[in-house]
N, C-alpha and C positions, 0 to 999 in steps of 0.2 A: 298368764301371761299378761300384760299391761296391754292395751288398747295401741293397737297401730298406728302413726301417722296415716293421713288421710291418702297420700302420695299412693297410687296404685303401685304394685310391683312388677317394674318389666325389666326389659333387657334394653338399655341405652345404648345409643352409638359413639359419643363423644363426652369429655367430661373436661373439668376444670382443676386443674391439682396446683399447687405452690410446689416451685423448682427453682433449683440455682443450676446455671452452664458451667460453674468453676468454683473453687473454694475462694472464698471472700467475695462473692458477688452477693449483692442484697438480696437475690432475689424476686420472684415475679410471678403470676400465677399463667399458670400456661394451658392451651386448650390440647387434647390428645384423644384419640380412641381409649374407650373405657379396656383395661384391663382382661381378657378371656384367660379364666382358671385351668390351669393344669387339673388333671384327674383327682390331684392331693390336693387342690385349696379350695379356699370357696371366697366368692367375690361378695363384699359387703357394702352398702350404703351406708357411707358414713353420717351420724350426723352432729356429730360432738370429738373435737380431738385435742387433747391435754398437749400443752406449752411447756418444756423441760428446758432445763438448762442444756443438757444435751444436745439438744438440737440448735442453737447457735452456735453450740463447739462446732458440731459438725459441718454447719453453714461456713464455719471461717476454718475450718481445714485441722481443728485440734483433735482429733480422736484417732488420729493414724490411720484411717482409712485407705484401701489397700485398693490401685486398680479401680477406683470410682467410673461408674458410667454416669455419663452428664449428658441430659441434663439430668439432674439429682430430686427425685421427689422426695420430701423432709417429712418429719412426722412419724411418731412411732405408736403413741397412747391415742387408743379409739374407743369408739360408742357408736353401735348402729344397729341397722337390721341386715340379716342374710337376704343377698338375693338372689346365687345363682351357687348353688355348691357344684365342685367337678363331681366328675361321673362315679370315683371310686371315694368319696365320701359319704360317711355311714349316719354321723352323727347329728348332723345339719339338715335343717330346711328350710324356704322360702319363708320369711317372715319372724322367724326366731329375732329375739331381741339379744343381742352380744355386746360383751366388751373385750378388752385386752392390748396388746403389746406388741407390736412387728418390729425388732431393728430394720431401720433404713425401709420400713414399710410403706411410706408415702401415706401417712394417714391428713396429712392438709390435704386434702383431694375428697372429692363428691364422692369416688368409689376406689377400692382397694383390694385387696387379692392377699388371704392370709394363708399361709398350712394349716390344717386341719388339724396336727401334730405340735400345733406351736400354739402361744398365750393367748389362747383364744378360749372364752367361758363366755356361759350364758349371762346376761346383765340382770344382779339381783331385781324381784319385781319393785320395789320400793325404792328404788335408786332413779336418781334422773339419768337421761344421756349425759348431760354434761358432768354430775357428779361422777358417773363410772367414768368419762373419759379423762377426768383430774388424777385419779386415784394409782394406777399400775406404777407406772416408774418410781414416782415418790412413796407410795405406800410399801410396795415390795422391796425397794432401799432402805424406809425405816426397818422394816421385820430384818432384812440383814443385820442393821447395827444390832437391834434387840439379841437376835441371833449372837454377833458376839460380844455383847458384855455381859450378857447371861444375870441382869440383875436380882440379887436377892430381897427377900422382904425386907421393909428398912432402909435398906440401901442409898446413901444420896448417890446420886448421878445428874451431873449438869450438864444441859442442852446448850450449845454454844449455837446461836442462827436458828431459833426454835420457831420463828414466825412462819419459815416458809413451808413448802410442800411437805418434805423427808421430815423437817421438826414437827408440824403439826402432828403426824402419823406417828412420830418417835416418842413424844412426851404422852400420848392416850397409850401405848403400846409398855411402855414404862411404868407407866401410873397403873394399870391393870394390872400389871405384875407385880404391885407390893413396894416399889421403889419410892425414895422422895425425891422427888422432880424438881431439881432447879431449873430455869430457863431464864438466856439472856434474850432481850426483848425492848424495843421501844413503843412508847405510845400506849397512852392508855386505854384504846378499843382492844389492841394486840395483846396487851396485858390481861385484860379480862376475860379474854376469850381462853387465854391458854390456863386461868386460874379454873376456867367453865371444864376444859379436858384435863385437867387432873394435877398441873405445876401446882407443886405446894408454894414455891416461893421464887418470884420473880426478880432477875436484875436486868436497871435499865444501864444499857452499856452508853450511852449517850450523855450520863451526869458524871462531873467531873467528880475523880476520887473513886469511880465506883470498884476498882480494882483492890484499891486499899481497905476498902469498906468490906468487900466480899473477902479480903483474906483475913481481916479481923473476926469475921463471923464462920470462917472453915479453914482457921489455922494450919491443920493437918490435911487441909486437900480434900477432895472427893475421890469417894469409892470408885467411881467412872466416870468417863468425861466422853458424849460424845461430841465430837467436832465437824460441824456442817461448815465453819466459815473459811478455816486455813489453810493455805496449800502446804507443800512439802517446806519452803523455803521461810516460811512463818509458823508450821507446828508448834513450835515452841512456846508461844502465846497460847494454845491450849491445852499444850501436856503439861504447862507448870500446875495446874489444878488437879492434876492425879495424884494420890498419896501413895506414898512409896507402897508397893506389892499391887496398885491398883490398876486399872482396865482404859484404854482408850480405845475408841472407833471412829475413823477418819473416812468420811465421804469422799474425799478431794486426795485419794492415794498418799497420804502423807504418814502412813505409819512406820515403813521402812526409816525415815527423817526421823521420827519422833523415838523411836528405839537406837538409833544413832547420838542419841545425845547422852547415852551412860546413864539414864535414871533406869532406876526396877520400876519397871511399870512392862505390861502385857498390851500391846498395841495391834489392833488389825484393822484392813481396809475394808468396809461395808460396800461389796457391790450388790445391787439389783439382784435377786431371787429369781431368776429366769426358767420357774419349774410349774407346771400344770397343779401340782399341788398347792403349793404358795397362792397362786391365784384364786386358786377354789377358798383355799383360807380367807384370803380375802375379802372374797366374794360374799361368804358367809357372815365375816364382820360385820361388812358396808349395811347388810339385810338386816340383821340383828341390832344394826345402830349402835355398835361398840366402836366402829372408827369414822368419824367423822370427818367431811372435807374441809380443807382451808377455806377461806372466804373464795367465792369463785368470782372473776371477773370476765365476762362474754364480750368475745371480739367477733366481725364476721370472717371470714376466708381471703376476702381479699385483705384483710389487711394482717397478713402470716408475718410480713416484713416489719412490720411495727411491730406487734405483737415481741417478734424475736430482739428485737432491739431494746426495746422496754425490760424484758426478764433481763438481757445482755448489761443493761446499766443500773439495775436493782433498782428499777421503777415502776416495779407489775403490780405493785399493792391490791396482792392476794395472786390466787392462781389463775391463770389465764386461760380460758377454754375456747376454742375457736370454735363458732358455732356455722354450721355447712347445710 
């Protein structure tokens, strides 16, 4: 186990966390008592929290959450150390380094409670707290996309929106499966990084005429397309690149709209894998270096609202991780 931070393990009384009082509220830091773990829960001292698109969508009330309890403490992905296991918890002891994801778990906070049976795993020793916190939601979504597409050796797969969190992990998974990965990206730095991660071809979608050039290079279309960009109203822009009989995976719940176009393609929504087996697989891949994170941008907890807005506006410039 990696050495622990110098901070002693103790039971605090109060904590800071980022919360909203209603949907659409920009959110702010609140002070409240540290939650006490139920017998089946684990109290975690959070050191890093990953910021994901779902977080600002929850803030804005776009996820269909019913009967929310306000103030609503945001944040799903986390990494930290076990502080206090509940009395029925058997697998965790104080001081263990952990990471995982908890739906509406309040990871944007100094402390949070997580169910022992939930997505909670020992942090890979060679992986930093920041890199571990950055991984769960995007990497487990990329793993779901890989399962949806099931690429065979040599198949051509187009990843649209490859420079984000999901895209970064998906390019690696698809390339390691033997697919010839094409990726859309802008900027020389992002393109070079995608090549290092296994992309065979890069398409700069900011260049005039890029669609015409891509069509000339792949007139029959791709065996599969992973669309991380287009919602149901615009999925035709992604589905057009799938060859007849090919596959499309959408992370924006657009599969039904793609199939409604009347084309001969297999379309599936790729939703985050929420199983311990998947999280264990992710931990092993990170520990061995087979899955690398996107560029990390650290921000302090007090700027969580700014981080959410930057992500919403597409100005993140890398994977944002809150330092806590």
